[in-house]
C-alpha positions as a Markdown table, in Angstrom:
| # | Residue | x | y | z |
|---|---|---|---|---|
| 1 | Gln | 12.0 | -5.9 | -35.6 |
| 2 | Tyr | 13.3 | -2.7 | -34.0 |
| 3 | Lys | 11.0 | 0.2 | -34.6 |
| 4 | Phe | 13.8 | 2.8 | -34.5 |
| 5 | Arg | 16.6 | 0.7 | -36.0 |
| 6 | Asp | 18.9 | 3.6 | -37.2 |
| 7 | Leu | 18.7 | 5.4 | -33.8 |
| 8 | Thr | 19.4 | 2.1 | -32.0 |
| 9 | Ile | 22.4 | 1.2 | -34.2 |
| 10 | Glu | 23.9 | 4.7 | -33.9 |
| 11 | Glu | 23.7 | 4.6 | -30.1 |
| 12 | Leu | 25.2 | 1.1 | -29.9 |
| 13 | Lys | 28.1 | 2.2 | -32.0 |
| 14 | Asn | 28.8 | 4.9 | -29.4 |
| 15 | Val | 28.6 | 2.2 | -26.6 |
| 16 | Ser | 31.1 | 0.0 | -28.5 |
| 17 | Lys | 33.5 | 2.9 | -28.8 |
| 18 | Ala | 33.3 | 3.8 | -25.2 |
| 19 | Tyr | 33.4 | 0.2 | -23.9 |
| 20 | Pro | 35.2 | -2.0 | -26.4 |
| 21 | Asn | 35.1 | -5.0 | -24.1 |
| 22 | Phe | 31.3 | -5.3 | -24.5 |
| 23 | Thr | 30.1 | -8.2 | -26.7 |
| 24 | Phe | 26.8 | -7.9 | -28.7 |
| 25 | Ser | 24.3 | -10.7 | -29.5 |
| 26 | Met | 20.7 | -11.4 | -30.2 |
| 27 | Asn | 19.0 | -13.8 | -27.7 |
| 28 | Thr | 15.6 | -14.6 | -26.4 |
| 29 | Tyr | 14.5 | -12.6 | -23.4 |
| 30 | Thr | 11.7 | -14.0 | -21.1 |
| 31 | Phe | 9.6 | -11.4 | -19.4 |
| 32 | Lys | 8.0 | -11.8 | -15.9 |
| 33 | Asp | 4.7 | -12.9 | -17.4 |
| 34 | Gly | 6.4 | -15.8 | -19.3 |
| 35 | Ser | 6.2 | -14.1 | -22.8 |
| 36 | Gln | 9.4 | -14.1 | -24.9 |
| 37 | Lys | 11.0 | -11.9 | -27.5 |
| 38 | Asp | 14.2 | -11.9 | -29.4 |
| 39 | Leu | 16.2 | -8.9 | -28.3 |
| 40 | Leu | 19.6 | -7.3 | -28.8 |
| 41 | Asn | 21.8 | -7.4 | -25.7 |
| 42 | Phe | 25.3 | -6.7 | -24.8 |
| 43 | Ser | 27.5 | -8.0 | -21.9 |
| 44 | Gly | 30.7 | -6.7 | -20.5 |
| 45 | Thr | 32.3 | -5.1 | -17.4 |
| 46 | Val | 32.3 | -1.6 | -16.1 |
| 47 | Pro | 35.1 | -0.2 | -14.0 |
| 48 | Val | 34.2 | 0.7 | -10.4 |
| 49 | Arg | 36.4 | 2.1 | -7.8 |
| 50 | Tyr | 35.4 | 1.1 | -4.2 |
| 51 | Gly | 38.6 | 1.3 | -2.3 |
| 52 | Asn | 40.2 | -0.9 | -4.8 |
| 53 | Ser | 39.3 | -1.1 | -8.5 |
| 54 | Tyr | 36.7 | -3.7 | -9.7 |
| 55 | Asn | 35.3 | -4.8 | -13.0 |
| 56 | Ile | 31.6 | -5.3 | -12.5 |
| 57 | Pro | 30.0 | -7.6 | -15.1 |
| 58 | Ile | 26.6 | -6.4 | -16.5 |
| 59 | Gln | 24.2 | -7.3 | -19.3 |
| 60 | Leu | 21.8 | -4.8 | -20.9 |
| 61 | Trp | 18.8 | -5.9 | -23.0 |
| 62 | Ile | 17.6 | -3.4 | -25.6 |
| 63 | Leu | 13.8 | -3.3 | -26.1 |
| 64 | Asp | 12.5 | -3.1 | -29.6 |
| 65 | Ser | 11.1 | 0.4 | -28.9 |
| 66 | His | 14.6 | 1.7 | -28.0 |
| 67 | Pro | 15.6 | 4.5 | -27.6 |
| 68 | Phe | 12.2 | 5.6 | -26.4 |
| 69 | Ala | 12.1 | 2.8 | -23.8 |
| 70 | Pro | 15.0 | 2.1 | -21.3 |
| 71 | Pro | 17.1 | -1.0 | -21.4 |
| 72 | Ile | 16.5 | -3.9 | -19.0 |
| 73 | Cys | 19.7 | -4.2 | -16.9 |
| 74 | Phe | 21.2 | -7.1 | -14.9 |
| 75 | Leu | 24.4 | -7.9 | -13.1 |
| 76 | Lys | 26.1 | -11.0 | -14.5 |
| 77 | Pro | 28.1 | -12.3 | -11.6 |
| 78 | Thr | 30.5 | -15.2 | -12.0 |
| 79 | Ala | 30.2 | -18.4 | -9.9 |
| 80 | Asn | 32.5 | -17.0 | -7.2 |
| 81 | Met | 30.6 | -13.7 | -6.8 |
| 82 | Gly | 27.5 | -13.0 | -4.6 |
| 83 | Ile | 24.9 | -10.3 | -5.2 |
| 84 | Ser | 24.6 | -7.6 | -2.6 |
| 85 | Val | 20.9 | -6.8 | -2.5 |
| 86 | Gly | 20.4 | -3.1 | -2.1 |
| 87 | Lys | 18.3 | -0.1 | -3.2 |
| 88 | His | 19.6 | -0.5 | -6.8 |
| 89 | Val | 19.9 | -4.3 | -7.1 |
| 90 | Asp | 17.5 | -7.1 | -6.3 |
| 91 | Ala | 18.2 | -10.7 | -5.5 |
| 92 | Gln | 18.1 | -11.8 | -9.1 |
| 93 | Gly | 20.6 | -9.1 | -10.1 |
| 94 | Arg | 18.1 | -6.8 | -11.8 |
| 95 | Ile | 19.4 | -3.2 | -11.7 |
| 96 | Tyr | 17.1 | -0.3 | -10.8 |
| 97 | Leu | 18.3 | 3.3 | -11.1 |
| 98 | Pro | 16.6 | 6.7 | -11.2 |
| 99 | Tyr | 18.1 | 7.1 | -14.7 |
| 100 | Leu | 16.0 | 4.2 | -15.9 |
| 101 | Gln | 12.8 | 5.5 | -14.2 |
| 102 | Asn | 13.2 | 8.9 | -15.7 |
| 103 | Trp | 14.4 | 7.7 | -19.1 |
| 104 | Ser | 13.5 | 10.2 | -21.9 |
| 105 | His | 14.9 | 10.2 | -25.4 |
| 106 | Pro | 17.0 | 12.0 | -26.6 |
| 107 | Lys | 18.2 | 13.2 | -23.2 |
| 108 | Ser | 18.8 | 9.7 | -21.9 |
| 109 | Thr | 21.4 | 7.5 | -23.5 |
| 110 | Val | 23.0 | 4.1 | -22.8 |
| 111 | Ile | 26.3 | 5.8 | -22.2 |
| 112 | Gly | 24.6 | 8.1 | -19.6 |
| 113 | Leu | 23.0 | 5.1 | -18.0 |
| 114 | Ile | 26.3 | 3.2 | -17.6 |
| 115 | Lys | 27.9 | 6.3 | -16.1 |
| 116 | Glu | 25.1 | 6.5 | -13.5 |
| 117 | Met | 25.4 | 2.8 | -12.9 |
| 118 | Ile | 29.2 | 3.2 | -12.2 |
| 119 | Ala | 28.5 | 6.1 | -9.8 |
| 120 | Lys | 25.8 | 4.2 | -7.9 |
| 121 | Phe | 28.0 | 1.1 | -7.7 |
| 122 | Glu | 30.8 | 3.2 | -6.3 |
| 123 | Glu | 28.5 | 4.3 | -3.5 |
| 124 | Glu | 27.3 | 0.7 | -2.8 |
| 125 | Leu | 29.2 | -2.2 | -4.3 |
| 126 | Pro | 26.7 | -4.7 | -5.8 |
| 127 | Leu | 28.9 | -7.8 | -5.6 |
| 128 | Tyr | 31.1 | -9.6 | -3.1 |
| 129 | Ser | 33.4 | -12.7 | -3.1 |
| 130 | Leu | 32.0 | -16.0 | -2.1 |
| 131 | Ser | 33.6 | -18.9 | -0.2 |
| 132 | Ser | 33.8 | -22.2 | -2.2 |
| 133 | Ser | 30.6 | -23.6 | -0.5 |
| 134 | Asp | 28.7 | -20.4 | -1.1 |
| 135 | Ala | 30.0 | -20.4 | -4.7 |
| 136 | Ala | 28.3 | -23.8 | -5.3 |
| 137 | Arg | 24.9 | -22.5 | -4.1 |
| 138 | Gln | 25.5 | -19.3 | -6.2 |
| 139 | Ser | 26.1 | -21.4 | -9.3 |
| 140 | Glu | 22.6 | -22.9 | -8.9 |
| 141 | Leu | 21.1 | -19.4 | -8.6 |
| 142 | Leu | 23.0 | -18.1 | -11.6 |
| 143 | Ser | 21.7 | -21.1 | -13.7 |
| 144 | Tyr | 18.2 | -20.2 | -12.7 |
| 145 | Ile | 18.7 | -16.5 | -13.6 |
| 146 | Ala | 20.2 | -17.5 | -16.9 |
| 147 | Lys | 17.1 | -19.5 | -17.8 |
| 148 | Ile | 14.9 | -16.4 | -17.0 |
| 149 | Thr | 17.0 | -13.9 | -18.9 |
| 150 | Glu | 18.1 | -16.1 | -21.9 |
| 151 | Gly | 14.8 | -17.7 | -22.8 |
| 152 | Glu | 15.4 | -21.2 | -21.4 |
| 153 | Thr | 12.7 | -21.1 | -18.8 |
| 154 | Asp | 10.1 | -23.8 | -18.5 |
| 155 | Met | 7.4 | -21.3 | -17.5 |
| 156 | Lys | 4.4 | -21.2 | -19.9 |
| 157 | Pro | 3.4 | -17.9 | -21.3 |
| 158 | Arg | 0.3 | -16.4 | -19.9 |
| 159 | Ser | -2.7 | -16.5 | -22.1 |
| 160 | Lys | -3.5 | -13.4 | -24.2 |
| 161 | Ile | -6.4 | -11.1 | -23.3 |
| 162 | Gly | -9.5 | -12.4 | -24.8 |
| 163 | Asp | -8.5 | -16.1 | -24.8 |
| 164 | Lys | -10.7 | -18.4 | -22.7 |
| 165 | Asn | -7.7 | -19.8 | -20.8 |
| 166 | Glu | -6.5 | -19.8 | -17.3 |
| 167 | Gly | -4.6 | -16.7 | -16.3 |
| 168 | Cys | -6.9 | -14.3 | -18.2 |
| 169 | Cys | -8.1 | -11.5 | -15.9 |
| 170 | Asn | -9.3 | -8.0 | -15.8 |
| 171 | Lys | -6.0 | -6.3 | -15.0 |
| 172 | Ile | -5.7 | -2.5 | -14.8 |
| 173 | Thr | -2.5 | -0.4 | -14.5 |
| 174 | Val | -2.5 | 3.1 | -13.2 |
| 175 | Val | 0.6 | 5.1 | -14.1 |
| 176 | Gly | 1.5 | 7.8 | -11.6 |
| 177 | Ala | 1.2 | 7.7 | -7.8 |
| 178 | Gly | 0.1 | 11.3 | -7.2 |
| 179 | Asp | -3.2 | 12.3 | -5.8 |
| 180 | Leu | -5.0 | 11.6 | -9.1 |
| 181 | Gly | -3.3 | 8.2 | -9.5 |
| 182 | Ile | -4.3 | 7.1 | -6.0 |
| 183 | Ala | -7.8 | 8.4 | -6.5 |
| 184 | Cys | -8.1 | 6.3 | -9.6 |
| 185 | Val | -6.9 | 3.2 | -7.8 |
| 186 | Leu | -9.3 | 3.7 | -4.9 |
| 187 | Ala | -12.3 | 4.4 | -7.3 |
| 188 | Val | -11.5 | 1.3 | -9.4 |
| 189 | Ala | -11.1 | -0.8 | -6.3 |
| 190 | Ala | -14.3 | 0.5 | -4.8 |
| 191 | Lys | -16.2 | -0.3 | -8.0 |
| 192 | Gly | -14.9 | -3.9 | -7.9 |
| 193 | Ile | -14.3 | -4.1 | -11.7 |
| 194 | Ala | -10.7 | -5.3 | -11.7 |
| 195 | Asp | -9.2 | -8.6 | -10.6 |
| 196 | Lys | -5.8 | -6.8 | -10.2 |
| 197 | Val | -4.8 | -3.2 | -10.1 |
| 198 | Ile | -1.1 | -2.2 | -10.5 |
| 199 | Leu | -0.1 | 1.3 | -9.3 |
| 200 | Leu | 3.0 | 2.1 | -11.2 |
| 201 | Asp | 5.0 | 4.6 | -9.1 |
| 202 | Leu | 7.6 | 6.3 | -11.2 |
| 203 | Ser | 8.8 | 8.7 | -8.5 |
| 204 | Glu | 12.2 | 8.5 | -7.0 |
| 205 | Gly | 12.9 | 7.3 | -3.4 |
| 206 | Ala | 11.0 | 5.0 | -1.1 |
| 207 | Ala | 7.2 | 4.9 | -1.0 |
| 208 | Lys | 5.8 | 7.9 | 0.8 |
| 209 | Gly | 2.5 | 9.7 | 1.3 |
| 210 | Gly | -0.4 | 8.0 | -0.3 |
| 211 | Thr | 1.6 | 5.0 | -1.7 |
| 212 | Met | 2.9 | 4.3 | 1.8 |
| 213 | Asp | -0.6 | 4.3 | 3.1 |
| 214 | Leu | -1.7 | 2.0 | 0.4 |
| 215 | Glu | 1.0 | -0.4 | 1.4 |
| 216 | Ile | 0.2 | -0.1 | 5.1 |
| 217 | Phe | -3.5 | -0.8 | 4.7 |
| 218 | Ala | -3.0 | -3.4 | 1.9 |
| 219 | Leu | -6.1 | -3.1 | -0.4 |
| 220 | Pro | -7.0 | -6.5 | -1.9 |
| 221 | Asn | -5.7 | -7.0 | -5.4 |
| 222 | Val | -3.7 | -3.7 | -5.4 |
| 223 | Glu | 0.0 | -3.9 | -6.1 |
| 224 | Ile | 2.5 | -1.0 | -6.1 |
| 225 | Ser | 5.5 | -1.3 | -8.4 |
| 226 | Lys | 8.3 | 0.7 | -10.0 |
| 227 | Asp | 8.9 | -1.8 | -12.7 |
| 228 | Phe | 7.1 | -1.4 | -16.1 |
| 229 | Ser | 7.0 | -5.2 | -16.5 |
| 230 | Ala | 4.5 | -5.4 | -13.6 |
| 231 | Ser | 1.9 | -3.8 | -16.0 |
| 232 | Ala | 2.2 | -6.7 | -18.5 |
| 233 | Asp | -1.1 | -7.8 | -20.1 |
| 234 | Ser | -3.2 | -5.0 | -18.7 |
| 235 | Arg | -6.5 | -4.5 | -20.4 |
| 236 | Val | -6.7 | -0.8 | -19.5 |
| 237 | Val | -3.7 | 1.4 | -18.7 |
| 238 | Ile | -4.6 | 4.8 | -17.0 |
| 239 | Leu | -2.1 | 7.6 | -17.4 |
| 240 | Thr | -2.2 | 10.2 | -14.6 |
| 241 | Val | 1.3 | 11.6 | -14.6 |
| 242 | Asn | 1.9 | 15.3 | -14.9 |
| 243 | Phe | 5.0 | 17.5 | -14.9 |
| 244 | Leu | 5.5 | 19.2 | -11.5 |
| 245 | Gly | 8.5 | 21.4 | -12.2 |
| 246 | Asn | 8.9 | 25.1 | -12.7 |
| 247 | Ala | 8.5 | 25.5 | -16.4 |
| 248 | Gln | 8.2 | 29.2 | -17.6 |
| 249 | Thr | 5.4 | 29.0 | -20.1 |
| 250 | Tyr | 2.4 | 26.9 | -20.9 |
| 251 | Leu | 4.2 | 25.4 | -23.9 |
| 252 | Asp | 7.1 | 24.5 | -21.7 |
| 253 | Val | 4.7 | 22.6 | -19.3 |
| 254 | Ile | 3.2 | 20.7 | -22.2 |
| 255 | Gln | 6.7 | 19.9 | -23.6 |
| 256 | Ser | 7.8 | 18.6 | -20.2 |
| 257 | Asn | 4.7 | 16.3 | -20.1 |
| 258 | Val | 5.6 | 15.1 | -23.6 |
| 259 | Asp | 9.1 | 14.3 | -22.4 |
| 260 | Leu | 7.7 | 12.3 | -19.5 |
| 261 | Phe | 5.4 | 10.4 | -21.9 |
| 262 | Arg | 8.3 | 9.6 | -24.2 |
| 263 | Gly | 9.8 | 7.5 | -21.4 |
| 264 | Ile | 6.5 | 5.8 | -20.5 |
| 265 | Ile | 4.3 | 5.1 | -23.4 |
| 266 | Pro | 6.6 | 2.9 | -25.5 |
| 267 | Ala | 7.4 | 0.8 | -22.4 |
| 268 | Ile | 3.7 | 0.5 | -21.5 |
| 269 | Ser | 2.6 | -0.4 | -25.1 |
| 270 | His | 5.4 | -3.0 | -25.2 |
| 271 | Tyr | 4.2 | -4.8 | -22.1 |
| 272 | Ser | 0.4 | -4.5 | -22.9 |
| 273 | Gln | 0.1 | -4.5 | -26.6 |
| 274 | Asn | -3.7 | -5.1 | -26.6 |
| 275 | Ala | -4.5 | -2.6 | -23.9 |
| 276 | Val | -6.8 | 0.5 | -24.1 |
| 277 | Leu | -4.9 | 3.6 | -23.0 |
| 278 | Leu | -7.0 | 6.0 | -21.0 |
| 279 | Ile | -5.4 | 9.4 | -20.6 |
| 280 | Ala | -6.1 | 11.6 | -17.6 |
| 281 | Ser | -2.9 | 13.8 | -17.8 |
| 282 | His | -3.1 | 17.5 | -18.8 |
| 283 | Pro | -3.9 | 18.9 | -21.2 |
| 284 | Val | -5.9 | 15.8 | -22.0 |
| 285 | Glu | -6.5 | 16.5 | -25.7 |
| 286 | Ile | -2.8 | 17.0 | -26.5 |
| 287 | Met | -1.5 | 14.2 | -24.2 |
| 288 | Thr | -4.0 | 11.8 | -25.8 |
| 289 | Tyr | -2.6 | 12.7 | -29.2 |
| 290 | Val | 1.0 | 12.2 | -27.9 |
| 291 | Ser | 0.0 | 8.8 | -26.5 |
| 292 | Trp | -1.5 | 7.8 | -29.8 |
| 293 | Lys | 1.6 | 8.8 | -31.7 |
| 294 | Leu | 4.1 | 7.2 | -29.3 |
| 295 | Ser | 2.2 | 3.9 | -28.8 |
| 296 | Thr | 1.3 | 3.4 | -32.5 |
| 297 | Phe | -1.9 | 1.9 | -31.2 |
| 298 | Pro | -5.1 | 2.3 | -33.4 |
| 299 | Lys | -7.0 | 5.4 | -32.6 |
| 300 | Ser | -9.9 | 3.4 | -31.1 |
| 301 | Arg | -7.6 | 2.2 | -28.2 |
| 302 | Val | -6.2 | 5.6 | -27.2 |
| 303 | Ile | -8.9 | 7.6 | -25.3 |
| 304 | Gly | -8.8 | 10.8 | -23.2 |
| 305 | Val | -11.0 | 11.2 | -20.2 |
| 306 | Gly | -12.1 | 14.4 | -21.9 |
| 307 | Ala | -15.5 | 15.8 | -20.9 |
| 308 | Asn | -17.0 | 12.6 | -19.4 |
| 309 | Leu | -17.2 | 14.1 | -15.9 |
| 310 | Asp | -18.7 | 17.3 | -17.2 |
| 311 | Ser | -21.2 | 15.4 | -19.3 |
| 312 | Glu | -22.3 | 13.2 | -16.4 |
| 313 | Arg | -22.7 | 16.4 | -14.2 |
| 314 | Phe | -24.5 | 18.2 | -17.0 |
| 315 | Gln | -27.0 | 15.4 | -17.4 |
| 316 | Tyr | -27.5 | 15.1 | -13.6 |
| 317 | Ile | -28.2 | 18.9 | -13.3 |
| 318 | Leu | -30.7 | 18.7 | -16.2 |
| 319 | Ala | -32.6 | 15.8 | -14.6 |
| 320 | Asn | -32.3 | 16.5 | -10.9 |
| 321 | Ile | -32.0 | 20.3 | -10.5 |
| 322 | Leu | -33.8 | 21.7 | -13.6 |
| 323 | Lys | -36.1 | 18.7 | -13.9 |
| 324 | Ala | -35.6 | 18.6 | -17.7 |
| 325 | Glu | -35.7 | 14.8 | -18.0 |
| 326 | Leu | -36.7 | 14.7 | -21.7 |
| 327 | Leu | -33.4 | 16.4 | -22.6 |
| 328 | Val | -31.1 | 14.3 | -20.6 |
| 329 | Lys | -30.3 | 11.3 | -22.7 |
| 330 | Asp | -29.3 | 13.4 | -25.7 |
| 331 | Ala | -27.3 | 16.1 | -23.8 |
| 332 | Trp | -23.5 | 16.2 | -23.9 |
| 333 | Ile | -20.6 | 18.4 | -23.1 |
| 334 | Ile | -18.1 | 18.2 | -26.0 |
| 335 | Gly | -14.9 | 19.8 | -27.4 |
| 336 | Glu | -12.0 | 21.0 | -25.3 |
| 337 | Gln | -11.8 | 20.3 | -21.5 |
| 338 | Gly | -11.9 | 23.6 | -19.6 |
| 339 | Glu | -13.5 | 27.0 | -20.5 |
| 340 | Asp | -14.0 | 26.2 | -24.2 |
| 341 | Lys | -16.3 | 23.2 | -23.6 |
| 342 | Val | -19.7 | 23.4 | -25.2 |
| 343 | Pro | -23.1 | 21.8 | -24.7 |
| 344 | Ser | -24.4 | 19.8 | -27.6 |
| 345 | Trp | -27.1 | 17.3 | -28.5 |
| 346 | Thr | -27.2 | 14.0 | -30.5 |
| 347 | Ser | -29.3 | 13.9 | -33.6 |
| 348 | Asp | -31.9 | 11.7 | -32.0 |
| 349 | Asn | -33.3 | 14.9 | -30.4 |
| 350 | Leu | -34.3 | 16.4 | -33.8 |
| 351 | Val | -37.9 | 17.5 | -34.4 |
| 352 | Ala | -39.4 | 17.0 | -37.8 |
| 353 | Asp | -41.5 | 20.1 | -38.1 |
| 354 | Gln | -39.3 | 23.2 | -38.6 |
| 355 | Thr | -41.4 | 25.6 | -36.4 |
| 356 | Glu | -41.6 | 23.1 | -33.6 |
| 357 | Gly | -37.9 | 22.4 | -34.0 |
| 358 | Met | -37.0 | 26.0 | -33.6 |
| 359 | Ala | -39.1 | 26.4 | -30.5 |
| 360 | Ala | -37.6 | 23.2 | -29.1 |
| 361 | Arg | -34.1 | 24.5 | -29.8 |
| 362 | Asn | -34.8 | 27.9 | -28.1 |
| 363 | Ser | -36.3 | 26.2 | -25.0 |
| 364 | Arg | -33.5 | 23.7 | -24.9 |
| 365 | Glu | -30.8 | 26.5 | -25.2 |
| 366 | Lys | -32.3 | 28.3 | -22.2 |
| 367 | Val | -32.2 | 25.2 | -20.0 |
| 368 | Ala | -28.7 | 24.3 | -21.2 |
| 369 | Asn | -27.4 | 27.8 | -20.3 |
| 370 | Arg | -28.9 | 27.5 | -16.8 |
| 371 | Ala | -27.3 | 24.1 | -16.5 |
| 372 | Met | -23.9 | 25.4 | -17.7 |
| 373 | Glu | -24.1 | 28.2 | -15.0 |
| 374 | Val | -24.5 | 25.5 | -12.3 |
| 375 | Leu | -21.7 | 23.4 | -13.9 |
| 376 | Lys | -19.3 | 26.4 | -13.7 |
| 377 | Gly | -19.3 | 26.2 | -9.9 |
| 378 | Lys | -18.1 | 22.6 | -9.9 |
| 379 | Gly | -14.3 | 22.0 | -9.8 |
| 380 | Gln | -12.6 | 18.8 | -10.8 |
| 381 | Arg | -11.0 | 17.4 | -7.7 |
| 382 | Ser | -8.8 | 14.3 | -7.9 |
| 383 | Trp | -11.4 | 12.0 | -6.3 |
| 384 | Ser | -14.1 | 13.2 | -8.8 |
| 385 | Val | -11.9 | 12.6 | -11.8 |
| 386 | Gly | -11.0 | 9.2 | -10.3 |
| 387 | Leu | -14.7 | 8.3 | -10.2 |
| 388 | Ser | -15.1 | 9.4 | -13.8 |
| 389 | Val | -12.1 | 7.2 | -14.8 |
| 390 | Ala | -13.5 | 4.2 | -12.9 |
| 391 | Asp | -16.8 | 4.8 | -14.8 |
| 392 | Leu | -15.0 | 4.7 | -18.2 |
| 393 | Thr | -13.0 | 1.7 | -17.2 |
| 394 | Asp | -16.1 | -0.1 | -16.2 |
| 395 | Ser | -17.7 | 0.5 | -19.6 |
| 396 | Ile | -14.6 | -0.8 | -21.3 |
| 397 | Leu | -13.9 | -3.9 | -19.2 |
| 398 | Lys | -17.6 | -5.0 | -19.2 |
| 399 | Asp | -18.2 | -4.1 | -22.9 |
| 400 | Lys | -21.2 | -2.1 | -21.8 |
| 401 | Arg | -21.5 | -0.3 | -25.2 |
| 402 | Lys | -22.4 | 2.8 | -23.2 |
| 403 | Val | -22.1 | 6.4 | -24.6 |
| 404 | His | -19.5 | 8.7 | -23.0 |
| 405 | Ser | -18.1 | 12.0 | -24.0 |
| 406 | Val | -14.4 | 11.2 | -24.4 |
| 407 | Ser | -11.3 | 12.6 | -26.2 |
| 408 | Thr | -11.1 | 10.8 | -29.5 |
| 409 | Leu | -9.5 | 11.6 | -32.9 |
| 410 | Ala | -11.8 | 14.3 | -34.3 |
| 411 | Lys | -10.4 | 14.4 | -37.9 |
| 412 | Gly | -13.3 | 14.1 | -40.3 |
| 413 | Cys | -15.9 | 15.3 | -37.8 |
| 414 | Cys | -17.4 | 18.9 | -38.2 |
| 415 | Asn | -15.0 | 19.6 | -41.1 |
| 416 | Ile | -11.9 | 19.2 | -38.9 |
| 417 | Asn | -9.0 | 18.2 | -41.1 |
| 418 | Ser | -6.2 | 18.0 | -38.6 |
| 419 | Glu | -5.1 | 15.2 | -36.3 |
| 420 | Val | -6.5 | 16.5 | -33.0 |
| 421 | Phe | -8.4 | 14.8 | -30.2 |
| 422 | Leu | -11.6 | 16.4 | -28.9 |
| 423 | Ser | -14.4 | 15.2 | -26.6 |
| 424 | Leu | -17.2 | 13.7 | -28.6 |
| 425 | Pro | -19.9 | 11.2 | -27.6 |
| 426 | Cys | -18.6 | 7.7 | -28.3 |
| 427 | Ile | -19.8 | 4.2 | -27.7 |
| 428 | Leu | -17.2 | 2.3 | -25.5 |
| 429 | Gly | -16.5 | -1.4 | -25.3 |
| 430 | Thr | -13.6 | -3.8 | -24.8 |
| 431 | Ser | -11.8 | -2.5 | -27.9 |
| 432 | Gly | -12.1 | 1.1 | -26.8 |
| 433 | Val | -14.1 | 3.4 | -29.1 |
| 434 | Ile | -16.5 | 1.3 | -31.1 |
| 435 | Glu | -18.5 | 4.1 | -32.8 |
| 436 | Met | -18.8 | 7.9 | -32.6 |
| 437 | Val | -22.4 | 9.0 | -32.0 |
| 438 | Lys | -23.8 | 11.5 | -34.6 |
| 439 | Leu | -24.3 | 15.0 | -33.3 |
| 440 | Glu | -27.1 | 17.4 | -34.2 |
| 441 | Glu | -25.8 | 19.8 | -36.9 |
| 442 | Asp | -25.4 | 23.2 | -35.1 |
| 443 | Pro | -23.3 | 25.8 | -36.9 |
| 444 | Leu | -22.3 | 27.5 | -33.7 |
| 445 | Val | -21.2 | 24.3 | -32.1 |
| 446 | Gln | -19.2 | 23.3 | -35.2 |
| 447 | Glu | -17.5 | 26.7 | -35.2 |
| 448 | Lys | -16.4 | 26.3 | -31.6 |
| 449 | Leu | -15.1 | 22.8 | -32.3 |
| 450 | Gln | -13.1 | 24.0 | -35.3 |
| 451 | Ser | -11.7 | 26.9 | -33.2 |
| 452 | Ser | -10.6 | 24.4 | -30.5 |
| 453 | Ala | -9.1 | 22.1 | -33.1 |
| 454 | Ala | -7.1 | 24.9 | -34.7 |
| 455 | Ser | -5.6 | 26.1 | -31.3 |
| 456 | Ile | -4.8 | 22.6 | -30.3 |
| 457 | His | -3.2 | 21.8 | -33.6 |
| 458 | Asp | -1.1 | 24.9 | -33.4 |
| 459 | Leu | 0.3 | 23.9 | -30.0 |
| 460 | Gln | 1.0 | 20.4 | -31.3 |
| 461 | Gln | 3.0 | 21.8 | -34.1 |
| 462 | Gln | 5.3 | 23.5 | -31.6 |
| 463 | Leu | 6.0 | 20.3 | -29.6 |
| 464 | Lys | 9.0 | 18.0 | -30.1 |
| 465 | Leu | 7.9 | 14.4 | -30.2 |
């Protein structure tokens, strides 16, 4: 069932007009993890000029989240053709292009993809002619590839997360290989909570900087990949990507991040349909909302890192610097990440007697203000956010039922009626947010949350999803 059927049909009509030799069919595609799905695909040849003119046979598989996810592309050589493995083609004929990595609807189209494919093949021809003996060996390889790509493999599908079968593991994917992504990988690896960590590097070119160092020093259970299918069956997917261009306004920056996510979230949610999405990209409240909309996951399984780091620091300052141990377990930083965050308390901290309650509130407010002053001097470096992300991941994977202040859908809380994500204390487990913890009723806090919700909602209304 294609989620965006009309958009998909319209685009394929355009392909048919431009390349009338292509044939369309519905077949079973087998993914790397052994899972299978019936997908629309088309095969044909594209004209390539490399000294002489060549017709290069290709096959494109259209995912059910198209056009928000890129096609899966293969060469389809005949028995007398050999595959020239290069930077754009692997030994199985899988095609890798910058256009696929940077796919973003509506800017990216199948026609545009084919045009880039032709341009890259004209720089480096992907096929060559075989001798008769080589052709026989190639025929065996083609038969194997056909089994993989047409659903005739004898591989058994891996067990689903939660089944008590072999192959079930704590697999985590980190999307984005910048400083924050690498910090998350290192923090998760150091905590020892994952059986396998995939670092999905979506940048162009060969591995460089931190990713190259990760490859050199080869951390156990850490794999670097550029292929979305490597993330299949992840239990937690951590999003760290951020736009690094020269956008003119704050809204332009956010829109650029949204455009990035349009090419990422549908593919991620396709390969890991039971995952919890943990968003660390900025601005976290809006990008968590965007991830929720694009993934179509339930709200409980789309979480922003929110004020978890600030809350942990706030509680530490109260306990270890201000020695206010009695306040610690009920103290939280909530709302919007940044300058508009506010301290708050869970309802367990209420005092029955009104006079005593007022005195307790006044005393608590003074301590909280002192703690907030100390907190202001603490920046959020990549490694500190990475530690916070590992903390959240640990609570999810181990079903700790621990309370964290994370970005969650705030509609219905504090008289907020819009679909916005704000940091609120939530109990986390294997299915994400299990329950929101009740906050003490404080008119000033509610007013600040409503103000944040209004400004966030206003920005969201200006975005093109």
